[in-house]
SETI-899544 format. One line per field, with one value per residue (C-alpha): residue number from 1; residue in three letters; x, y, z. Coordinates in steps of 0.05 Angstrom, whole numbers. Each point is the difference from the previous one (the first is absolute). Layout:
! SETI-899544
nr: NUM / ...
rest: Ala / ...
east: X / ...
north: Y / ...
up: Z / ...
***
This chain:
! SETI-899544
nr: 1 / 2 / 3 / 4 / 5 / 6 / 7 / 8 / 9 / 10 / 11 / 12 / 13 / 14 / 15 / 16 / 17 / 18 / 19 / 20 / 21 / 22 / 23 / 24 / 25 / 26 / 27 / 28 / 29 / 30 / 31 / 32 / 33 / 34 / 35 / 36 / 37 / 38 / 39 / 40 / 41 / 42 / 43 / 44 / 45 / 46 / 47 / 48 / 49 / 50 / 51 / 52 / 53 / 54 / 55 / 56 / 57 / 58 / 59 / 60 / 61 / 62 / 63 / 64 / 65 / 66 / 67 / 68 / 69 / 70 / 71 / 72 / 73 / 74 / 75 / 76 / 77 / 78 / 79 / 80 / 81 / 82 / 83 / 84 / 85 / 86 / 87 / 88 / 89 / 90 / 91 / 92 / 93 / 94 / 95 / 96 / 97 / 98 / 99 / 100 / 101 / 102 / 103 / 104 / 105 / 106 / 107 / 108 / 109 / 110 / 111 / 112 / 113 / 114 / 115 / 116 / 117 / 118 / 119 / 120 / 121 / 122 / 123 / 124 / 125 / 126 / 127 / 128 / 129 / 130 / 131 / 132 / 133 / 134 / 135 / 136 / 137 / 138 / 139 / 140 / 141 / 142 / 143 / 144 / 145 / 146 / 147 / 148 / 149 / 150 / 151 / 152 / 153 / 154 / 155 / 156 / 157 / 158 / 159 / 160 / 161 / 162 / 163 / 164 / 165 / 166 / 167 / 168 / 169 / 170 / 171 / 172 / 173 / 174 / 175 / 176 / 177 / 178 / 179 / 180 / 181 / 182 / 183 / 184 / 185 / 186 / 187 / 188 / 189 / 190 / 191 / 192 / 193 / 194 / 195 / 196 / 197 / 198 / 199 / 200 / 201 / 202 / 203 / 204 / 205 / 206 / 207 / 208 / 209 / 210 / 211 / 212 / 213 / 214 / 215 / 216 / 217 / 218 / 219 / 220 / 221 / 222 / 223 / 224 / 225 / 226 / 227 / 228 / 229 / 230 / 231 / 232 / 233 / 234 / 235 / 236 / 237 / 238 / 239 / 240 / 241 / 242 / 243 / 244 / 245 / 246 / 247 / 248 / 249 / 250 / 251 / 252 / 253 / 254 / 255 / 256 / 257 / 258 / 259 / 260 / 261 / 262 / 263 / 264 / 265 / 266 / 267 / 268 / 269 / 270 / 271 / 272 / 273 / 274 / 275 / 276 / 277 / 278 / 279 / 280 / 281 / 282 / 283 / 284 / 285 / 286 / 287 / 288 / 289 / 290 / 291 / 292 / 293 / 294 / 295 / 296 / 297 / 298 / 299 / 300 / 301 / 302 / 303 / 304 / 305 / 306 / 307 / 308 / 309 / 310 / 311 / 312 / 313 / 314 / 315 / 316 / 317 / 318 / 319 / 320 / 321 / 322 / 323 / 324 / 325 / 326 / 327 / 328 / 329 / 330 / 331 / 332 / 333 / 334 / 335 / 336 / 337 / 338 / 339 / 340 / 341 / 342 / 343 / 344 / 345 / 346 / 347 / 348 / 349 / 350 / 351 / 352 / 353 / 354 / 355 / 356 / 357 / 358 / 359 / 360 / 361 / 362 / 363 / 364 / 365 / 366 / 367 / 368 / 369 / 370 / 371 / 372 / 373 / 374 / 375 / 376 / 377 / 378 / 379 / 380 / 381 / 382 / 383 / 384 / 385 / 386 / 387 / 388 / 389 / 390 / 391 / 392 / 393 / 394 / 395 / 396 / 397 / 398 / 399 / 400 / 401 / 402 / 403 / 404 / 405 / 406 / 407 / 408 / 409 / 410 / 411 / 412 / 413 / 414 / 415 / 416 / 417 / 418 / 419 / 420 / 421 / 422 / 423 / 424 / 425 / 426 / 427 / 428 / 429 / 430 / 431 / 432 / 433 / 434 / 435 / 436 / 437 / 438 / 439 / 440 / 441 / 442 / 443 / 444 / 445 / 446 / 447 / 448 / 449 / 450 / 451 / 452 / 453 / 454 / 455 / 456 / 457 / 458 / 459 / 460 / 461 / 462 / 463 / 464 / 465 / 466 / 467 / 468 / 469 / 470 / 471 / 472 / 473 / 474 / 475 / 476 / 477 / 478 / 479 / 480 / 481 / 482 / 483 / 484 / 485 / 486 / 487 / 488 / 489 / 490 / 491 / 492 / 493 / 494 / 495 / 496 / 497 / 498 / 499 / 500 / 501 / 502 / 503 / 504 / 505 / 506 / 507 / 508 / 509 / 510 / 511 / 512 / 513 / 514 / 515 / 516 / 517 / 518 / 519 / 520 / 521 / 522 / 523 / 524 / 525 / 526 / 527 / 528 / 529 / 530 / 531 / 532 / 533 / 534 / 535 / 536 / 537 / 538 / 539 / 540 / 541 / 542 / 543 / 544 / 545 / 546 / 547 / 548 / 549 / 550 / 551 / 552 / 553 / 554 / 555 / 556 / 557 / 558 / 559 / 560 / 561 / 562 / 563 / 564 / 565 / 566 / 567 / 568 / 569 / 570 / 571 / 572 / 573 / 574 / 575 / 576 / 577 / 578 / 579 / 580 / 581 / 582 / 583 / 584 / 585
rest: Met / Val / Arg / Phe / Ser / Thr / Val / Arg / Lys / Val / Ala / Asp / Val / Ile / Leu / Leu / Thr / Val / Ala / Phe / Phe / Ser / Val / Val / Ser / Ile / Leu / Ile / Leu / Tyr / Gly / Phe / Phe / Ile / Asn / Ile / Tyr / Gln / Thr / Val / Leu / Leu / Leu / Arg / Leu / Glu / His / Val / Phe / Ala / Leu / Ile / Phe / Ile / Phe / Gly / Leu / Ser / Ala / Asn / Ile / Leu / Asn / Ser / Lys / Ser / Lys / Lys / Thr / Phe / Ile / Lys / Lys / Asn / Phe / Ile / Gln / Ile / Leu / Leu / Thr / Phe / Ile / Phe / Phe / Val / Val / Asp / Leu / Phe / Glu / Thr / Tyr / Asn / Ile / Leu / Thr / Ser / Pro / His / Gly / Phe / Glu / Ile / Asn / Arg / Asn / Ala / Tyr / Ser / Arg / Asp / Glu / Phe / Phe / Ile / Ile / Phe / Leu / His / Ile / Phe / Leu / Ile / Ile / Ser / Ser / Phe / Val / Ala / Ile / Thr / Lys / Tyr / Arg / Asp / Ile / Trp / Leu / Ile / Phe / Pro / Leu / Arg / Ala / Ser / Arg / Ile / Leu / Val / Leu / Ser / Phe / Phe / Phe / Val / Ile / Ala / Ala / Gly / Thr / Leu / Leu / Leu / Lys / Leu / Pro / Lys / Ala / Asn / Val / Gly / Leu / Ser / Trp / Ile / Asp / Ala / Phe / Phe / Thr / Ala / Thr / Ser / Ala / Val / Cys / Val / Thr / Gly / Leu / Ser / Thr / Val / Asp / Ile / Ser / Gln / Thr / Leu / Thr / Phe / Glu / Gly / Gln / Phe / Ile / Leu / Met / Gly / Leu / Ile / Gln / Ile / Gly / Gly / Leu / Gly / Ile / Val / Thr / Leu / Thr / Thr / Phe / Val / Ala / Ile / Phe / Leu / Ser / Gln / Gly / Phe / Arg / Leu / Lys / Asp / Gln / Val / Ile / Leu / Ser / Glu / Ile / Met / Asp / Asp / Gln / Ser / Ser / Asn / Ser / Ile / Ser / Thr / Thr / Leu / Ile / Lys / Ile / Ile / Gly / Leu / Thr / Phe / Thr / Ile / Glu / Ile / Ile / Gly / Ala / Phe / Ala / Phe / Tyr / Val / Ser / Trp / Leu / Asn / Phe / Asp / Phe / Asn / Thr / Phe / Glu / Arg / Ile / Phe / Tyr / Ser / Leu / Phe / His / Ser / Val / Ser / Ala / Tyr / Cys / Asn / Ala / Gly / Phe / Ser / Asn / Tyr / Ser / Gly / Gly / Phe / Glu / Asn / Pro / Met / Phe / Ser / Asn / His / Phe / Ser / Thr / Leu / Ile / Ile / Leu / Met / Ile / Leu / Ile / Ile / Leu / Gly / Gly / Leu / Gly / Phe / Tyr / Thr / Met / Thr / Tyr / Ile / Phe / Phe / Arg / Lys / Lys / Asn / Phe / Tyr / Ser / Gln / Gly / Leu / Gln / Leu / Gln / Thr / Lys / Ile / Ile / Leu / Ile / Thr / Ser / Gly / Val / Leu / Ile / Val / Gly / Gly / Ser / Ile / Leu / Ile / Phe / Ile / Leu / Gln / His / Asn / Ala / Trp / Ala / Asp / Leu / Pro / Leu / Lys / Asn / Gln / Ile / Met / Asn / Ser / Val / Phe / Leu / Ser / Val / Thr / Ser / Arg / Thr / Ala / Gly / Phe / Ser / Asn / Val / Asn / Val / Gly / Thr / Val / Leu / Val / Pro / Thr / Leu / Met / Ile / Val / Val / Phe / Leu / Met / Tyr / Val / Gly / Ala / Ala / Pro / Asn / Ser / Thr / Gly / Gly / Gly / Ile / Lys / Ile / Thr / Thr / Phe / Val / Thr / Leu / Val / Phe / Gly / Val / Trp / Ala / Phe / Ile / Arg / Gly / Lys / Asp / Lys / Val / Glu / Ile / Gly / Trp / Asn / Thr / Ile / Asn / Met / Ile / Val / Val / Arg / Arg / Ser / Leu / Ile / Val / Phe / Phe / Ile / Ser / Ile / Ser / Leu / Ile / Ser / Val / Ser / Val / Phe / Ile / Leu / Ser / Ile / Thr / Glu / Asn / Tyr / Ile / Ile / Val / Gly / Asn / Gln / Arg / Ser / Asp / Ile / Phe / Ser / Leu / Phe / Phe / Glu / Thr / Val / Ser / Ala / Phe / Gly / Thr / Val / Gly / Leu / Ser / Arg / Gly / Ile / Thr / Pro / Phe / Leu / Ser / Glu / Ile / Gly / Lys / Phe / Val / Leu / Ile / Val / Val / Met / Phe / Phe / Gly / Arg / Val / Gly / Leu / Phe / Thr / Leu / Ala / Ile / Ala / Ile / Gly / Glu / Glu / Lys / Tyr / His / Thr / Lys / Tyr / Lys / Tyr / Pro / Glu / Thr / Asn / Ile / Met / Val / Gly
east: 5 / -33 / 72 / 35 / -59 / 6 / 75 / -5 / -51 / 54 / 51 / -41 / -11 / 71 / 18 / -56 / 34 / 73 / -25 / -27 / 60 / 47 / -41 / 2 / 80 / 12 / -49 / 41 / 65 / -15 / -49 / 26 / 64 / 35 / 65 / 50 / -18 / -76 / 20 / 42 / -51 / -58 / 49 / 11 / -72 / -13 / 47 / -41 / -61 / 30 / 21 / -70 / -24 / 50 / -16 / -74 / 14 / 42 / -51 / -58 / 48 / 6 / -79 / -21 / -32 / 41 / 60 / 11 / -61 / 6 / 73 / -22 / -57 / 36 / 65 / 14 / -9 / 46 / 48 / 10 / -4 / 64 / 38 / -11 / 18 / 62 / 15 / -15 / 57 / 50 / -23 / 4 / 69 / 26 / -21 / 21 / 70 / -2 / 42 / -58 / -45 / -73 / 27 / -46 / 37 / -15 / 40 / -24 / -67 / 6 / 66 / -53 / -56 / -19 / -20 / -39 / -35 / -9 / -27 / -52 / -23 / -7 / -33 / -52 / -16 / -1 / -46 / -46 / -5 / -17 / -57 / -26 / 4 / -36 / -49 / -56 / 24 / 1 / -52 / -61 / -53 / -32 / -6 / -30 / 45 / -17 / 8 / 65 / 26 / -18 / 27 / 66 / 11 / -16 / 47 / 60 / -16 / 1 / 67 / 29 / -16 / 36 / 55 / 11 / 2 / 54 / 57 / 47 / -46 / -21 / 22 / -56 / -61 / -60 / -52 / -53 / 51 / 30 / -78 / -8 / 59 / -10 / -71 / 26 / 58 / -52 / -56 / 54 / -18 / 63 / -32 / 48 / -11 / 93 / 52 / 15 / 74 / 12 / -51 / 17 / 67 / 30 / -36 / -71 / 12 / 8 / -63 / -42 / 25 / -27 / -65 / -3 / 7 / -39 / -62 / 19 / -11 / -51 / 26 / -48 / 30 / 71 / -3 / -35 / 49 / 55 / -41 / 1 / 64 / 24 / -38 / -41 / -72 / -54 / -62 / -72 / -18 / 65 / -26 / -69 / 22 / 55 / -54 / -49 / 49 / 33 / -72 / 26 / -55 / 51 / 28 / 40 / 42 / 1 / 76 / 24 / -27 / 27 / 70 / 0 / -20 / 53 / 51 / -18 / -8 / 78 / 29 / -32 / 31 / 67 / -4 / -15 / 49 / 54 / -25 / -1 / 72 / 26 / -35 / 26 / 68 / 28 / -35 / 40 / -20 / 44 / -11 / -43 / -44 / -8 / -24 / -56 / -26 / -6 / -36 / -46 / -23 / -10 / -44 / -38 / -12 / -27 / -44 / -18 / 16 / 32 / 50 / 68 / 55 / 41 / -2 / -51 / -24 / 1 / -10 / 65 / 30 / 53 / -63 / -49 / 25 / 43 / -48 / 31 / -19 / -70 / -13 / 18 / -44 / -64 / 22 / 2 / -69 / -36 / 23 / -29 / -66 / -21 / -8 / 24 / -50 / 12 / 78 / -2 / -53 / 48 / 68 / -24 / -52 / -8 / 15 / -66 / -2 / -3 / -49 / -44 / 12 / -6 / -44 / -56 / 31 / 69 / -27 / -28 / 61 / 38 / -41 / -25 / 71 / 29 / -59 / 10 / 74 / 2 / -65 / 22 / 73 / -37 / -42 / 50 / 46 / -50 / -26 / 77 / 25 / 5 / 23 / 55 / 18 / 73 / 14 / 23 / -52 / 30 / -8 / -72 / -13 / 41 / -32 / -69 / 0 / 38 / -55 / -50 / 28 / 15 / -67 / -25 / 11 / 83 / 10 / 73 / 4 / 57 / -40 / -27 / -70 / -16 / 16 / -43 / -60 / -64 / -39 / 63 / -12 / -72 / 24 / 54 / -61 / -36 / 61 / 12 / -80 / -6 / 78 / 22 / -21 / -29 / 45 / 59 / 40 / -36 / -68 / -52 / -75 / 41 / -1 / -54 / -48 / 4 / -12 / -58 / -31 / 8 / -36 / -44 / -25 / -3 / -41 / -54 / -4 / -14 / -57 / 50 / -17 / 67 / 74 / 40 / 66 / 28 / -33 / -10 / -53 / 29 / -27 / -50 / 36 / 61 / -37 / -36 / 81 / 17 / -57 / 17 / 71 / -21 / -54 / 43 / 68 / -36 / -33 / 67 / 36 / -57 / -5 / 83 / 7 / -62 / 40 / 62 / -36 / -17 / 66 / 55 / -27 / 58 / 54 / 51 / 42 / 51 / -39 / -74 / -43 / -19 / -67 / -51 / 28 / 66 / -37 / -42 / 61 / 30 / -51 / -14 / 79 / -15 / -49 / 27 / 66 / 39 / 41 / -2 / 0 / -15 / 51 / -51 / 4 / 63 / -41 / -70 / -22 / -1 / -70 / 8 / 64 / -48 / -58 / 51 / 25 / -72 / -6 / 65 / -25 / -68 / 34 / 53 / -47 / -60 / -62 / -48 / 51 / -2 / -79 / -6 / 51 / -52 / -61 / -35 / -1 / -36 / -69 / -59 / -73 / -59 / -50 / -7 / -36 / -51 / 31 / -4 / 22 / 25 / 30 / 68 / 44
north: -75 / -50 / -28 / 67 / 32 / -64 / 9 / 72 / -11 / -58 / 50 / 48 / -44 / -17 / 67 / 12 / -58 / 14 / 83 / -48 / -34 / 61 / 42 / -59 / -13 / 68 / -4 / -61 / 32 / 65 / -30 / -62 / -17 / -56 / -24 / 10 / -66 / 26 / 69 / -18 / -54 / 54 / 55 / -53 / -15 / 77 / 11 / -62 / 45 / 62 / -37 / -21 / 65 / 28 / -50 / 11 / 73 / -20 / -52 / 64 / 42 / -44 / -21 / 70 / 24 / 68 / -4 / 73 / 17 / -62 / 25 / 80 / -25 / -50 / 41 / 12 / -84 / -13 / 49 / -32 / -66 / 20 / 26 / -61 / -39 / 41 / -8 / -73 / -12 / 34 / -42 / -61 / 7 / 20 / -59 / -47 / 36 / -9 / -50 / -18 / -17 / -23 / -23 / 17 / 39 / 72 / 40 / -32 / 42 / 45 / 38 / 38 / 21 / 53 / -56 / -29 / 60 / 17 / -74 / 11 / 68 / -29 / -62 / 42 / 45 / -57 / -41 / 62 / 10 / -65 / 10 / 56 / -23 / -59 / 21 / -26 / -70 / 1 / 53 / -44 / 39 / 64 / 50 / 59 / 57 / 9 / -75 / 4 / 50 / -28 / -70 / 37 / 29 / -68 / -40 / 48 / 3 / -79 / 0 / 51 / -41 / -58 / 43 / 26 / -71 / -23 / -19 / 56 / 52 / 4 / -27 / -31 / 32 / -44 / -9 / 47 / 52 / -9 / 7 / 53 / 39 / -19 / 31 / 63 / 15 / -20 / 45 / 48 / 8 / -11 / -32 / -53 / -53 / -10 / 46 / 1 / 17 / -59 / -56 / 15 / -13 / 41 / -45 / -2 / 79 / 6 / -45 / 48 / 54 / -32 / -19 / 77 / 23 / -51 / 16 / 78 / -10 / -55 / -66 / 10 / 64 / -19 / -61 / 28 / 65 / -53 / -33 / 60 / 18 / -64 / 7 / -69 / 31 / 44 / -31 / 29 / -44 / 23 / 77 / -11 / -40 / 59 / 53 / -33 / -5 / 72 / 25 / 33 / 9 / 1 / -63 / 27 / 41 / -51 / -23 / 73 / 12 / -62 / 15 / 66 / -33 / -46 / 50 / 50 / -48 / -28 / 71 / 25 / -58 / 6 / 70 / -14 / -53 / 47 / 55 / -55 / -12 / 60 / 20 / -58 / 7 / 15 / -61 / -56 / -41 / -40 / 16 / -64 / 13 / 73 / -21 / -51 / 43 / 52 / -32 / -43 / 56 / 41 / -49 / -14 / 74 / 16 / -61 / 19 / -66 / 27 / -61 / 16 / -45 / 31 / -19 / 46 / 33 / 78 / 4 / -25 / 65 / -1 / 15 / 33 / 70 / -6 / 57 / -14 / -85 / 27 / 48 / -43 / -55 / 54 / 17 / -70 / -18 / 62 / -13 / -75 / 16 / 48 / -54 / -18 / 39 / 59 / -6 / -11 / 55 / 46 / -17 / -18 / 58 / 28 / 64 / 34 / -31 / 64 / 39 / -58 / -5 / -70 / -61 / -3 / -59 / 21 / 66 / -40 / -44 / 58 / 51 / -59 / -28 / 68 / 10 / -61 / 9 / 67 / -11 / -62 / 32 / 59 / -44 / -52 / 56 / 31 / -65 / -19 / 67 / -18 / -66 / 12 / 67 / -25 / -5 / 65 / 34 / -23 / -72 / 10 / 24 / -54 / -53 / 31 / 6 / -67 / -42 / 43 / -22 / -71 / -10 / 4 / -72 / 0 / -26 / 27 / 26 / 39 / 2 / -61 / -2 / -27 / 59 / 47 / 23 / -26 / 68 / 6 / -83 / 21 / 47 / -51 / -47 / 44 / 10 / -65 / -17 / 48 / -19 / 24 / 5 / -46 / -45 / 16 / -44 / 24 / -29 / 30 / 7 / 51 / 79 / 3 / -43 / 44 / 62 / -39 / -18 / 74 / 34 / -61 / 11 / 70 / 4 / -53 / 49 / 56 / -44 / -5 / -63 / 15 / -1 / 69 / 14 / 61 / 13 / -77 / -51 / -65 / -65 / -33 / -69 / 32 / 24 / -70 / -29 / 47 / -15 / -82 / 10 / 43 / -54 / -63 / 35 / 17 / -69 / -34 / 44 / -10 / -80 / -2 / 41 / -48 / -59 / 27 / 24 / -72 / -47 / 65 / 11 / -34 / 42 / 36 / 56 / 22 / -3 / 15 / -38 / 17 / 46 / 7 / 60 / -36 / -53 / 56 / 35 / -61 / -17 / 68 / -3 / -65 / 25 / 63 / -42 / 48 / -38 / 40 / -41 / 8 / -53 / -62 / -30 / -44 / -31 / -14 / -70 / -38 / 11 / 77 / -2 / -36 / 59 / 53 / -31 / -6 / 69 / 22 / -41 / 27 / 77 / -8 / -34 / 47 / -1 / 12 / -49 / -52 / 8 / -6 / -57 / -42 / 32 / -22 / 25 / 83 / -2 / 45 / -19 / 29 / 0 / 36 / -10 / 49 / 55 / 8 / 30 / -21 / 48 / 6 / 41
up: -864 / 61 / 8 / 7 / 43 / 45 / 1 / 21 / 57 / 27 / -7 / 40 / 53 / 3 / 11 / 53 / 31 / -2 / 31 / 56 / 17 / -6 / 51 / 47 / -13 / 17 / 61 / 27 / -16 / 40 / 50 / 24 / 33 / -51 / -4 / -57 / -45 / 5 / -16 / -64 / -27 / 4 / -29 / -62 / -4 / 0 / -54 / -44 / 9 / -26 / -59 / -12 / 6 / -50 / -50 / 7 / -10 / -60 / -34 / 10 / -38 / -55 / -6 / 7 / -67 / 1 / 35 / 7 / 32 / 48 / 21 / 10 / 48 / 37 / -1 / 82 / 7 / -69 / 26 / 66 / -31 / -40 / 62 / 38 / -63 / -5 / 76 / -1 / -51 / 44 / 60 / -33 / -36 / 72 / 33 / -61 / 7 / 75 / 36 / 36 / -66 / 24 / 66 / 60 / 47 / 34 / -49 / -70 / 8 / 55 / -32 / -43 / 34 / -61 / -47 / 55 / 16 / -73 / -12 / 45 / -22 / -72 / 27 / 46 / -67 / -45 / 47 / 5 / -71 / -10 / 55 / -30 / -67 / 1 / 62 / -38 / 4 / 81 / 11 / -14 / 43 / -31 / 59 / 15 / 12 / 68 / 16 / -38 / 47 / 59 / -21 / -18 / 74 / 28 / -47 / 15 / 79 / -12 / -36 / 46 / 60 / -30 / -16 / 74 / 27 / -46 / 37 / -11 / 1 / 78 / 67 / 39 / -43 / 12 / -53 / 35 / 1 / -65 / -28 / 40 / -19 / -77 / 6 / 35 / -57 / -57 / 22 / 22 / 74 / 40 / 59 / 22 / 53 / 0 / 1 / -77 / 16 / 41 / -30 / -73 / -30 / -59 / -54 / 43 / 0 / -63 / -17 / 42 / -43 / -61 / 28 / 22 / -70 / -29 / 51 / -14 / -72 / -4 / -33 / -62 / -14 / 12 / -42 / -59 / 1 / -4 / -57 / -38 / 20 / -36 / -56 / 15 / -14 / 26 / -11 / -13 / 65 / 33 / -15 / 24 / 63 / 20 / -17 / 49 / 54 / -14 / -8 / -63 / -56 / -55 / -16 / -51 / 35 / 63 / -23 / -4 / 69 / 22 / -22 / 24 / 68 / 8 / -26 / 49 / 60 / -13 / -17 / 65 / 38 / -28 / 27 / 63 / 3 / -16 / 49 / 52 / -12 / -2 / 69 / 25 / -16 / 71 / 30 / 13 / -58 / -49 / -66 / -14 / 61 / -20 / -77 / 20 / 65 / -44 / -56 / 51 / 32 / -64 / -25 / 66 / 6 / -67 / -3 / 74 / 23 / 68 / 6 / 22 / 0 / 56 / 74 / 31 / -65 / 2 / 75 / 7 / 22 / -55 / -44 / 44 / 4 / -69 / -44 / -64 / 4 / 24 / -55 / -53 / 33 / -4 / -69 / -28 / 46 / -30 / -70 / 1 / 40 / -56 / -49 / -65 / -48 / 43 / -8 / -75 / -8 / 36 / -29 / -65 / -13 / -64 / -27 / 12 / 75 / 32 / -48 / 19 / 69 / 38 / -6 / 63 / 19 / -4 / 43 / 50 / 16 / 3 / 47 / 44 / 7 / 19 / 49 / 31 / 12 / 25 / 30 / 44 / 5 / 39 / 43 / 22 / 18 / 42 / 29 / 13 / 25 / 70 / -3 / -42 / 34 / 20 / -75 / -40 / -36 / -63 / 17 / 19 / -63 / -43 / 41 / -11 / -76 / -5 / 37 / -38 / -68 / 15 / 27 / -70 / -13 / 9 / 65 / 23 / 64 / 39 / 66 / 38 / -21 / 65 / 39 / -38 / 28 / -15 / -32 / -38 / -29 / -10 / -52 / -19 / -8 / -44 / -55 / -1 / -16 / -54 / -33 / -64 / -70 / -44 / -46 / 51 / 39 / 60 / 33 / 39 / -33 / -37 / -11 / -52 / 45 / 59 / -44 / -38 / 67 / 27 / -61 / -5 / 79 / -8 / -66 / 31 / 59 / -35 / -44 / -62 / -47 / -31 / 23 / -19 / 13 / -39 / -57 / -12 / 20 / 19 / -28 / 49 / -15 / 29 / 63 / 6 / -7 / 57 / 46 / -14 / 23 / 58 / 29 / -12 / 23 / 67 / 7 / -12 / 51 / 41 / -4 / 2 / 62 / 36 / -23 / 27 / 70 / 14 / -28 / 22 / 70 / 29 / -32 / 53 / -31 / 48 / 69 / -26 / -34 / -71 / 1 / -53 / -26 / -24 / -39 / -31 / -17 / -33 / -35 / -33 / -16 / -35 / -42 / -21 / -18 / 48 / 45 / 64 / 63 / 73 / 10 / 4 / -64 / 24 / 52 / -39 / 1 / -69 / -7 / 14 / -51 / -50 / 16 / -23 / -60 / -26 / 13 / -28 / -61 / -3 / 5 / -51 / -58 / 16 / 22 / -59 / -40 / 54 / -5 / -73 / -4 / 45 / -23 / -70 / -61 / -3 / -17 / -10 / 5 / -42 / 57 / 61 / 64 / 33 / 39 / 75 / 59 / 60 / 71 / 8 / 51
***
């Protein structure tokens, strides 16, 4: 038994090593400019890796106690392996019967791109399975859920920075700009120091879209879902961590909720991409461009990222007055900003949904979102009416509604924000600061935090010792959390603006020096992970860019989560100091 256990451990380490080098090989092929000899060598090496994965899976099947149970549990992986094995046999036969044989020439491997793509898909999935299945080998540090969440975002940002710096991914992208872009994507902000359409190649834009998707869903949520989907186990530790991260008290139903969230997200994004594709049929795009643009903007909109890979974004005259495009964008932004739990609660409601009514949190999110969008649209329309007097009334209304919706952490703009009046921008700042719903792709202090603060202050003004919303009493822990988030957010924004006012005083935008309000606006936009800009972001110094990177990271991770991750474990004391009064106000 000891020898068999040792062999098993060695086999696990070998599979993890193969998984690592498989990923490295794929990155080299797609990220670096290499010659045909190096390409063929890597493809042959990857073919060996694939055979090792097939051998490892076969050995696991033979060594399993119940082969039927093992096959049923790992059906998707086994099916993929079987398909690849059949495809590989055909490819090997073609190479052996080819007049070129195993000669190193351009046609020997490039003629069958389908096989190469399938090989890479097989290697990526098999590598992920190995990394997930044997995570106890490499994940050696027991961490609290809050720290895992913070570190997961940091890891993805670091990996994204390296990926964006691959030679095939960019054209003249500096390290600080790659770091800034990766942070903005993972934190679904949309602020950018470079023109994405000009600086990032197709590979770079594809990487950016992946970072946005991972950032919107969360790396822990996404990887756990794939582990469940591939039947790699959902341990009790995984359930506890996800329950804390997603603030779900029922760890038993967390896997079901997770599947619903991921399924709903991908469904909405695919529908959104199809809607864009149909809406842009008359545009001068070829089929591939239309498909990629549609998918990119659908993911970016639903994840409330605000990135556009089209030159000029939606301020481009082709899009700025294209009502169907703007309406699709707004629908995706609103759905993404409602929060995963609100969406699953609405779309997967029970039969007695109408008789029981909505949950308090769902009511707060839906009502407050409606009030902020409608109220913001009306105020923006009134304040901007004279400035937009030369526009048709329908365009004024559309611009007002779109700016109100996109200020809720999305960051798309169909008008030049730098030309918008300051009173209007104050409304935008408020909307950016409040943000979207908790457990959503949006940022800000969150709608529920804002509502809790409003009702809490009103209750304390009236001398009450508890906060009530409707027929519900809000737990004081929630009130304390809201106060912590409010205090830290104000402090973070204030300190950041103070630093920027020192380091960015020399920035010249157009013919004018940047003012303190522009710096304040940019900081709140970064904190709310919005991405709206008055045009000064590309001109920031390296220190200024780093300040906004920190603000974006804090805004996406969540200030309370960050405070708990940095702080010590919760504890309660049995003693109490004497009470006293001090003068305030």
